[in-house]
BAFI-3210 file (N, C-alpha, C; in Angstrom, 3 decimals, decimal comma, padded with zeros to 6 digits):
// residues 254
n [1|2|3|4|5|6|7|8|9|10|11|12|13|14|15|16|17|18|19|20|21|22|23|24|25|26|27|28|29|30|31|32|33|34|35|36|37|38|39|40|41|42|43|44|45|46|47|48|49|50|51|52|53|54|55|56|57|58|59|60|61|62|63|64|65|66|67|68|69|70|71|72|73|74|75|76|77|78|79|80|81|82|83|84|85|86|87|88|89|90|91|92|93|94|95|96|97|98|99|100|101|102|103|104|105|106|107|108|109|110|111|112|113|114|115|116|117|118|119|120|121|122|123|124|125|126|127|128|129|130|131|132|133|134|135|136|137|138|139|140|141|142|143|144|145|146|147|148|149|150|151|152|153|154|155|156|157|158|159|160|161|162|163|164|165|166|167|168|169|170|171|172|173|174|175|176|177|178|179|180|181|182|183|184|185|186|187|188|189|190|191|192|193|194|195|196|197|198|199|200|201|202|203|204|205|206|207|208|209|210|211|212|213|214|215|216|217|218|219|220|221|222|223|224|225|226|227|228|229|230|231|232|233|234|235|236|237|238|239|240|241|242|243|244|245|246|247|248|249|250|251|252|253|254]
n.u [055,455|052,392|052,779|053,743|051,493|050,654|052,762|052,501|050,048|050,636|052,350|050,651|049,001|050,795|050,895|048,284|048,424|050,124|048,504|048,257|046,743|043,455|041,575|038,926|038,346|037,820|039,966|040,745|041,017|043,616|044,863|044,262|043,875|042,771|040,088|036,879|035,562|034,097|035,488|035,379|034,151|035,453|036,981|039,989|039,879|038,261|040,043|041,955|040,405|040,141|038,108|038,029|037,488|039,491|041,055|042,512|044,206|043,254|045,297|048,422|051,211|054,502|057,495|059,519|058,146|057,771|060,003|061,363|062,175|060,755|058,143|057,841|057,673|055,182|054,558|053,364|051,172|049,726|048,595|046,884|045,132|043,547|042,141|039,247|036,697|036,054|033,861|033,656|031,350|028,911|026,433|026,958|028,680|031,354|033,933|037,054|039,997|042,792|045,491|048,066|047,650|046,676|048,851|050,183|048,358|048,085|050,715|050,888|049,114|050,433|052,975|052,134|051,081|053,030|055,199|057,802|057,586|058,149|058,326|056,675|058,641|060,951|060,288|059,910|062,529|063,949|062,634|061,672|062,529|065,299|066,296|065,327|066,742|065,715|065,322|063,698|062,410|061,259|061,698|064,643|068,142|071,385|073,244|071,560|070,348|072,220|071,919|069,430|067,124|066,256|063,003|061,421|058,953|056,729|055,661|052,315|051,629|053,460|052,652|050,008|050,501|051,990|050,006|048,526|049,665|049,124|048,741|049,782|051,850|053,766|053,087|053,952|052,669|049,971|047,219|045,139|044,487|041,754|040,950|042,696|041,926|039,334|039,846|041,289|039,324|037,570|039,051|039,704|037,294|035,801|037,719|037,557|035,459|036,245|037,663|040,367|041,574|041,835|044,033|047,612|049,259|051,770|053,590|055,439|055,075|054,605|054,259|054,940|057,669|058,627|059,010|061,583|063,098|065,477|064,717|062,084|062,480|063,801|061,870|058,929|056,443|054,510|052,464|052,948|055,589|057,483|060,589|062,090|063,592|062,732|063,280|063,417|060,758|059,638|060,667|059,398|056,812|056,997|057,341|054,810|053,244|054,071|052,818|053,529|056,114|059,583|062,713|063,274|062,478|059,895|056,822|054,027|051,889|049,628]
n.v [012,964|014,022|015,775|018,030|019,422|020,731|022,526|024,114|025,241|026,790|028,652|029,899|031,031|032,884|034,768|035,716|036,847|038,954|040,608|040,249|038,337|037,089|034,521|034,074|035,094|034,689|032,437|033,498|036,196|036,623|035,227|035,728|034,218|031,888|030,772|029,772|026,554|025,956|027,068|029,722|030,900|029,684|029,704|030,610|029,401|027,192|025,623|025,089|023,556|021,197|021,160|021,841|020,459|019,491|017,231|015,572|015,856|016,121|015,789|014,295|015,675|016,843|015,847|017,742|020,108|020,814|021,978|024,846|027,019|026,486|026,438|029,148|030,121|029,469|026,913|024,735|026,081|026,844|024,459|023,870|026,011|025,310|023,179|021,259|021,188|018,340|016,452|013,877|012,825|014,721|014,905|013,989|015,779|018,163|017,594|016,123|014,361|016,137|014,980|015,453|017,598|019,868|021,259|022,060|023,843|025,735|026,679|028,103|030,195|031,298|032,229|034,261|036,054|036,648|039,344|039,227|037,292|034,659|031,050|028,522|026,806|028,412|030,628|029,355|028,437|030,853|032,500|031,025|028,134|028,311|030,637|029,659|027,433|024,915|021,761|021,546|021,209|022,182|021,051|019,949|020,851|020,280|019,596|018,823|016,619|014,646|013,899|012,831|010,307|007,154|006,200|003,392|001,375|-000,383|-003,481|-004,510|-007,102|-007,833|-005,963|-006,723|-009,287|-008,646|-007,440|-009,431|-010,112|-009,926|-006,905|-007,038|-008,754|-007,384|-006,132|-004,300|-002,613|-000,280|-001,126|-004,035|-007,036|-007,061|-004,418|-003,134|-004,103|-003,093|-000,341|-000,158|-000,883|001,270|003,231|002,271|001,575|004,051|005,234|003,814|004,941|007,492|010,591|010,613|008,347|008,425|009,254|009,207|011,525|012,586|012,220|010,022|008,555|005,576|004,403|004,474|004,524|006,350|008,719|008,586|009,364|011,621|013,796|014,234|014,841|017,272|018,989|021,018|019,901|020,701|019,564|016,831|016,119|017,184|017,434|016,523|016,549|014,901|016,532|019,005|019,441|019,469|021,831|023,808|023,181|023,813|026,555|027,310|026,448|028,224|030,525|031,499|032,421|031,910|031,781|034,428|034,456|035,212|034,039|034,149|036,676|036,529]
n.w [053,431|053,482|055,579|054,517|053,711|055,981|056,265|053,927|054,482|056,728|055,536|053,701|055,572|056,582|054,522|054,672|057,204|056,710|055,357|052,655|051,417|051,074|052,018|051,518|049,096|045,515|043,721|041,310|041,813|042,493|040,572|037,590|035,242|036,061|035,430|034,059|032,990|035,262|037,383|038,173|040,495|042,543|045,678|047,496|049,959|049,363|047,919|049,924|051,619|050,267|048,375|045,732|043,432|041,885|042,253|040,711|037,576|034,125|032,390|032,600|034,179|033,213|034,843|034,946|034,887|037,473|038,518|040,157|038,486|036,176|037,064|037,499|034,949|034,288|033,406|034,720|035,772|033,486|032,687|034,809|034,593|032,430|033,308|033,946|036,454|038,521|040,355|042,643|043,911|043,865|045,185|047,704|048,720|048,182|048,814|048,269|048,662|047,820|047,069|045,880|044,179|045,509|046,604|044,272|043,097|045,171|045,276|042,909|043,420|045,616|044,627|043,021|044,792|046,718|047,226|046,205|044,329|044,901|045,030|047,048|048,082|047,883|049,506|051,971|052,516|052,659|054,509|056,700|057,333|056,871|058,461|060,918|061,299|060,660|059,425|056,865|053,722|050,521|047,483|046,598|046,637|045,032|047,060|049,155|048,009|048,352|050,947|051,409|052,447|051,077|050,027|051,206|050,708|052,900|052,136|051,278|051,913|053,961|055,822|056,410|057,417|059,721|061,160|062,337|064,725|068,216|070,130|072,686|072,389|071,110|068,628|065,750|064,053|063,842|063,694|064,187|062,206|061,362|061,824|060,103|057,539|057,419|057,338|054,949|053,073|053,343|052,170|049,582|048,217|047,726|046,044|043,697|042,395|042,234|040,973|041,134|040,139|037,444|035,844|036,045|038,275|037,589|034,612|034,285|036,547|038,226|040,599|044,164|044,401|042,629|043,906|044,745|042,643|041,473|039,922|040,655|043,326|043,186|042,301|043,091|044,990|047,177|048,784|048,984|048,799|050,492|052,060|055,097|058,378|061,448|063,633|062,380|061,515|064,030|065,104|063,572|064,325|067,033|066,847|065,894|068,034|069,893|069,197|066,716|066,616|067,162|068,705|067,964|065,349|063,222|062,080|062,069|063,340|064,822]
ca.u [054,425|051,372|053,193|053,920|050,245|050,672|053,726|051,935|048,969|051,289|052,873|049,502|048,614|051,732|050,449|047,084|048,891|050,749|047,493|048,430|045,859|042,164|041,212|037,509|038,234|038,064|041,357|040,986|041,398|045,081|045,324|043,162|043,681|042,140|038,644|036,322|035,442|033,507|036,405|035,323|033,769|036,209|037,784|041,219|039,454|037,802|041,246|042,565|039,519|040,046|036,798|038,228|037,123|040,700|041,863|043,407|044,115|042,992|046,580|049,561|052,217|055,898|058,183|060,318|057,260|057,763|061,196|060,971|062,361|059,696|056,909|057,782|057,295|053,769|054,375|052,350|049,992|048,939|047,833|045,822|044,163|042,659|041,537|037,828|036,387|035,400|033,489|033,419|029,964|028,397|025,294|027,480|029,586|032,368|035,279|037,819|041,379|043,694|046,727|049,217|047,308|046,453|050,106|050,497|047,465|048,456|051,994|050,627|048,555|051,447|054,002|051,510|050,768|054,274|055,738|059,041|057,297|058,800|057,547|056,593|059,950|061,892|059,879|060,185|063,970|064,473|061,956|061,297|063,398|066,690|066,539|064,974|067,608|064,813|065,604|062,442|062,718|060,414|062,564|066,010|069,276|072,343|073,800|070,523|070,095|073,175|071,555|068,067|066,946|065,400|061,720|061,288|057,591|056,419|054,717|051,014|051,655|054,157|051,838|048,886|051,051|052,347|048,795|047,960|050,260|048,451|049,519|050,474|053,048|054,710|052,717|054,663|051,780|048,953|045,927|045,111|044,135|040,392|040,938|043,431|041,108|038,224|040,356|041,634|038,086|037,037|039,855|039,729|035,988|035,514|038,664|037,124|034,522|036,775|038,378|041,798|042,091|041,710|045,322|048,645|049,491|053,000|053,565|056,230|054,843|053,919|054,209|055,512|059,122|058,982|059,456|063,032|063,726|066,034|063,948|060,919|062,956|064,181|060,678|058,099|055,110|054,459|051,495|053,280|056,998|058,324|061,607|062,350|063,926|061,739|063,613|063,053|059,309|059,334|060,983|058,302|055,674|057,213|057,082|053,363|052,720|054,449|052,087|054,048|057,449|060,535|064,104|063,218|062,009|058,448|056,068|052,693|051,793|048,420]
ca.v [013,198|015,040|016,815|019,232|020,184|021,640|023,589|025,050|025,972|027,804|029,717|030,674|031,841|034,013|035,785|036,316|037,647|040,163|041,386|040,075|037,308|036,863|033,199|034,041|035,628|033,717|032,249|034,380|037,519|036,648|034,476|036,062|033,196|030,729|030,935|028,825|025,148|025,881|027,508|031,171|031,294|028,902|030,538|030,027|028,514|025,945|024,842|024,640|022,545|020,058|021,237|022,545|019,644|019,323|016,220|015,037|016,588|015,300|015,597|014,064|016,708|016,414|016,060|018,969|021,247|021,098|022,733|026,238|027,911|026,223|026,916|030,605|030,432|029,063|025,637|023,989|026,934|026,839|023,211|024,007|026,977|024,658|021,994|021,283|020,603|017,033|016,086|012,440|012,549|016,028|014,800|013,699|016,842|018,533|017,341|014,950|014,602|016,585|014,477|016,156|018,786|021,074|021,987|022,695|025,007|026,716|027,277|029,097|031,369|031,856|032,994|035,462|036,972|037,071|040,504|038,869|036,276|033,400|029,839|028,083|026,292|029,524|031,405|028,528|028,437|032,190|033,191|030,174|027,017|028,769|031,396|028,879|026,245|023,765|020,944|021,326|021,695|021,846|021,175|019,758|021,232|019,190|019,184|018,132|015,326|013,678|013,568|012,332|008,872|006,526|005,680|001,948|001,059|-001,657|-004,178|-004,748|-008,441|-007,774|-005,164|-007,561|-010,351|-008,062|-007,025|-010,576|-010,231|-009,122|-005,767|-007,457|-009,509|-006,505|-005,762|-003,077|-001,764|000,260|-001,805|-005,477|-007,368|-006,653|-002,953|-002,745|-004,381|-002,142|000,962|-000,260|-000,861|002,630|004,042|001,745|001,586|005,361|005,552|003,176|005,858|008,843|011,154|010,495|007,146|008,521|009,396|009,486|012,965|012,897|011,343|008,801|007,952|004,290|003,899|005,340|004,594|007,502|009,794|008,456|009,923|012,940|014,844|014,501|015,450|018,667|019,773|021,465|019,358|020,964|018,737|015,412|015,844|017,994|016,637|017,109|015,695|015,003|017,709|020,192|019,616|019,808|023,247|024,601|022,929|024,589|027,948|027,499|026,284|029,428|031,679|031,963|032,998|031,082|032,247|035,734|034,273|035,381|033,560|034,693|037,601|036,225]
ca.w [052,440|053,731|056,538|053,715|053,655|057,133|055,968|052,951|055,156|057,558|054,674|053,221|056,725|056,686|053,563|055,268|058,337|056,169|054,653|051,220|050,914|051,727|051,512|051,131|047,743|044,449|043,298|040,164|042,305|042,510|039,401|036,676|034,217|036,687|035,215|033,115|033,387|036,589|038,432|038,373|041,850|043,522|046,567|048,035|051,046|048,745|047,617|051,171|052,214|049,353|047,737|044,471|042,280|041,079|042,934|039,697|036,323|032,948|031,716|033,478|033,961|033,090|036,114|034,867|035,123|038,910|038,907|040,446|037,342|035,207|037,697|037,332|033,567|034,214|032,711|035,458|035,892|032,246|032,673|035,805|034,086|031,455|033,913|034,306|037,757|038,596|041,718|042,714|044,265|044,280|046,103|049,039|049,110|047,202|049,332|047,836|049,056|046,755|047,667|045,333|043,394|046,303|046,700|042,993|042,948|046,201|044,900|041,862|044,101|046,506|043,921|042,472|045,890|047,365|046,501|045,517|043,329|045,268|045,213|048,437|048,479|048,051|050,679|053,141|052,764|052,958|055,605|057,842|057,697|056,926|059,697|062,095|061,317|060,645|058,247|056,149|052,378|049,368|046,314|047,078|045,798|044,834|048,350|049,921|047,382|048,877|052,324|051,525|052,610|050,078|050,500|051,040|051,184|053,542|051,273|051,903|052,477|055,246|056,740|056,852|058,256|061,019|061,875|063,052|066,053|069,249|070,628|073,902|072,000|070,414|067,265|065,373|063,260|064,738|063,668|063,980|060,828|061,050|061,751|058,903|056,361|057,431|056,895|053,536|052,294|053,364|051,251|048,226|047,558|047,115|044,987|042,451|041,748|042,334|039,835|041,329|039,517|035,998|035,189|037,049|038,369|036,860|033,442|034,426|037,860|038,214|041,967|045,187|044,256|041,791|044,783|044,897|041,446|041,784|039,235|041,505|044,565|042,920|042,013|044,210|045,218|048,622|049,500|049,076|048,528|051,365|052,736|056,411|059,510|062,528|064,433|061,614|061,632|065,422|065,336|063,013|065,208|068,260|066,494|065,837|069,394|070,644|068,676|065,428|066,750|067,905|068,575|067,283|063,975|063,233|060,925|062,219|064,482|065,593]
c.u [053,493|051,679|053,442|052,652|050,145|051,610|053,125|050,795|049,535|051,764|051,755|048,977|049,516|051,345|049,188|047,489|049,504|049,758|047,568|047,391|044,591|041,621|039,731|037,298|038,421|039,547|041,704|041,300|042,920|045,681|044,247|042,879|042,978|040,620|038,194|036,284|034,944|034,325|036,218|035,072|034,546|037,097|039,069|040,880|038,948|038,990|041,841|041,734|039,382|038,668|036,868|037,740|038,286|041,639|042,836|043,196|043,849|044,280|047,660|050,642|053,589|056,627|059,001|059,476|057,311|059,015|060,828|061,099|061,283|058,320|056,745|057,498|055,887|053,551|053,320|051,052|049,118|048,115|046,637|044,733|043,137|041,844|040,078|037,640|035,723|035,103|033,062|031,952|029,336|027,255|025,753|028,457|030,701|033,776|035,855|039,297|042,254|045,127|047,958|048,836|047,082|047,724|050,485|049,643|047,862|049,762|051,814|050,019|049,645|052,436|053,434|051,234|052,031|054,894|057,022|058,829|057,905|057,813|057,506|057,948|060,955|061,562|060,207|061,663|064,467|063,895|061,730|062,372|064,866|066,992|066,286|065,869|066,775|065,008|064,308|062,574|061,639|061,238|064,027|067,042|070,277|072,923|072,789|070,193|071,026|072,800|070,241|068,039|065,977|064,111|061,662|059,929|057,533|055,353|053,428|050,954|052,316|053,329|050,686|049,370|051,382|051,117|048,139|048,498|049,488|049,360|050,330|051,760|053,977|054,382|053,313|053,890|050,591|047,727|046,096|044,536|042,725|040,283|041,603|042,581|039,923|038,670|040,697|040,391|037,483|037,780|039,650|038,385|035,637|036,455|038,269|036,176|035,110|037,524|039,863|042,392|042,179|043,051|046,374|048,934|050,734|053,195|054,282|055,966|054,032|053,817|054,946|057,020|059,564|059,423|060,945|063,799|064,211|065,294|062,726|061,353|063,321|062,962|059,892|056,703|054,869|053,554|051,964|054,755|057,900|059,320|061,981|062,921|062,829|062,012|063,246|061,569|058,929|059,626|059,894|057,043|055,782|056,955|055,585|052,748|053,009|053,794|052,642|055,436|058,333|061,941|064,194|062,867|060,477|057,828|054,681|052,663|050,595|048,138]
c.v [014,338|015,977|018,126|020,060|021,148|022,808|024,596|025,854|027,078|028,969|030,540|031,559|033,044|035,131|036,489|037,274|038,968|041,041|041,265|039,152|037,239|035,552|033,087|034,559|034,525|033,624|033,227|035,817|037,687|035,999|034,633|034,999|031,947|030,895|029,904|027,419|025,004|026,476|028,966|031,577|030,554|029,818|029,824|029,054|027,178|025,031|024,267|023,547|021,300|020,009|021,949|021,756|019,404|018,309|015,535|015,822|015,620|014,952|015,362|015,087|016,077|016,745|017,348|020,227|021,703|021,818|024,197|027,174|027,701|026,594|028,403|031,034|029,924|027,770|024,775|024,785|026,900|025,565|023,319|024,953|026,340|023,525|022,216|020,646|019,238|016,755|014,633|012,117|013,839|015,953|014,510|014,764|017,030|018,104|016,025|015,271|014,933|016,249|015,241|017,511|020,029|021,909|022,685|023,942|026,110|027,414|028,340|030,367|032,076|032,740|034,264|036,517|037,499|038,221|040,200|037,779|034,922|032,236|029,498|027,584|027,398|030,342|030,641|028,582|029,787|032,798|032,335|029,147|027,410|029,523|030,583|027,664|024,975|023,020|020,579|021,994|021,263|022,112|021,127|020,303|020,080|018,685|018,378|016,765|014,246|013,193|012,821|010,811|008,337|006,030|004,186|001,530|-000,300|-002,332|-004,503|-006,139|-008,478|-007,022|-006,011|-008,671|-009,830|-007,714|-008,177|-010,683|-009,382|-007,993|-006,156|-008,216|-008,689|-006,209|-004,409|-002,226|-001,402|-000,635|-003,319|-005,764|-006,907|-005,139|-002,474|-002,947|-003,425|-000,782|000,941|-000,200|000,533|003,535|003,588|001,820|002,946|005,695|004,931|004,079|007,267|009,283|010,895|009,243|007,281|008,588|009,651|010,981|013,425|011,821|010,014|008,061|006,664|003,685|004,826|005,490|005,767|008,695|009,706|009,014|011,341|014,066|015,220|015,223|016,921|019,562|020,128|020,858|019,499|020,019|017,316|015,109|016,813|017,068|017,318|016,059|015,859|016,243|018,996|020,474|020,030|021,274|024,157|024,407|023,719|026,072|028,232|027,392|027,510|030,680|032,254|032,551|032,074|031,598|033,523|035,630|034,288|034,861|034,166|035,604|037,306|034,743]
c.w [052,885|054,886|055,806|053,597|054,834|056,873|055,002|053,558|056,034|056,693|054,047|054,346|056,912|055,722|054,055|056,379|057,875|055,410|053,146|050,595|051,751|051,180|051,141|049,707|046,699|044,109|042,183|040,573|042,233|041,268|038,322|035,621|034,749|036,620|034,183|033,675|034,822|037,705|038,857|039,823|042,933|044,357|046,966|049,156|050,506|048,441|048,895|051,843|051,343|048,686|046,391|043,262|041,342|041,740|041,978|038,414|035,171|032,210|032,753|033,153|033,779|034,379|036,101|035,048|036,578|039,381|039,115|039,250|036,288|035,764|037,430|035,899|033,256|033,447|033,400|035,545|034,659|032,111|033,624|035,299|033,151|032,076|034,300|035,682|037,595|040,059|041,742|042,957|044,779|045,285|047,536|049,527|048,102|047,612|048,812|048,060|047,852|047,184|047,187|044,757|044,233|046,385|045,416|042,783|043,915|045,832|043,825|042,456|044,900|045,747|043,291|043,548|046,571|046,578|045,723|044,469|043,626|045,308|046,699|048,922|048,735|049,297|051,956|053,502|053,248|054,226|056,854|058,165|057,760|058,209|060,963|062,277|061,453|059,328|057,542|054,782|051,389|048,119|046,717|046,095|045,753|046,154|049,154|049,330|047,917|050,272|052,444|051,643|051,556|050,729|050,192|051,577|051,882|052,698|052,013|052,530|053,845|056,279|057,299|057,778|059,653|061,838|062,641|064,480|067,054|069,737|071,855|073,607|071,107|068,969|066,915|064,364|064,133|064,831|063,593|062,596|060,462|060,918|060,467|057,653|056,271|056,905|055,412|052,653|052,235|052,388|049,807|047,510|046,970|045,975|043,656|041,674|041,621|041,098|039,927|040,702|038,002|035,283|036,250|037,102|037,601|035,794|033,660|035,734|037,722|039,614|042,892|045,049|043,390|042,639|045,091|043,699|041,758|041,090|040,053|042,770|044,371|042,745|043,268|044,113|046,716|049,397|049,742|048,914|049,278|052,065|054,048|057,355|060,550|063,370|063,704|061,690|063,052|065,707|064,750|063,846|066,500|068,017|066,479|067,228|070,250|070,081|067,399|065,484|067,582|067,635|067,736|065,800|063,993|061,924|060,923|063,438|065,337|065,538]
res [f|s|s|g|k|s|i|e|s|i|l|m|g|a|l|v|d|q|g|l|l|d|i|t|q|p|v|s|t|y|w|p|e|f|v|g|e|g|k|d|a|m|t|v|a|d|v|m|r|h|e|a|g|l|a|n|f|d|t|a|i|d|v|d|d|l|l|p|e|n|i|k|t|n|r|l|g|s|i|i|e|k|q|e|q|h|f|r|s|p|e|k|g|r|r|e|y|h|a|m|t|r|g|w|i|v|n|e|v|f|r|r|v|d|p|a|g|r|t|i|g|e|y|l|a|e|e|i|s|g|p|l|n|a|d|v|v|v|g|l|n|e|e|q|l|q|r|v|s|k|i|t|p|l|g|i|g|r|h|i|l|a|s|f|r|p|k|a|l|g|r|r|v|l|h|n|v|m|q|l|m|t|r|l|l|k|i|l|l|p|l|r|k|g|s|s|m|r|t|p|p|v|r|e|m|r|g|i|s|f|f|n|d|d|r|m|r|r|g|e|t|p|s|a|n|t|h|a|s|a|r|g|l|a|r|i|g|a|m|m|a|a|g|g|s|l|d|s|i|n|c|l|s|t]
***
């Protein structure tokens, strides 16, 4: 899921490194239609910091809008252009976790800045994960769909039950029951007031199992639907730890 946010951040950094993008500039510098409804002064950095006021959209999108060919015809972009900002609690700050939407917004900026007009998924495959032989993909093709593992959520009941076991006796979840409940309350209470509960991000999405739908897997949701092996992510991590270059493949020069 959110390991994809690191990938999209690296790729946006690659555009900065090439002198193509300045994250201190308004989004509208690169996407002129991204204006109105409070968005005019919003910078690329605001989006990357989860301070865009777009943690959720007023309109649930169609899953087919996420296919690269449809992204390039601005089907998703046209929805984002009309979206009004919403801040959960402006007096406490503008930051609200853009779980899925950050990747959609960033992808629209990315394809407009990349000289070849590529989406994040296309750039990743052609410039980074392909040459680096790293199993990291945004938007699966037919062959990759045959390899993907199904998401099987651990039910909350099983999670809570497992949390009662002391760590010394082999507890297999990180937190004990009190720690777990404290963390859940910290997440759930703000969400009751947050904008992210107003409408599902994708029209047919009713739960986490929707990520197993092949239509969702084919689409590009870089922030929450990147598919990867642990070794693939580790190779990109090793590239970053080595200063942006690994096995003669360069992502960043600084």
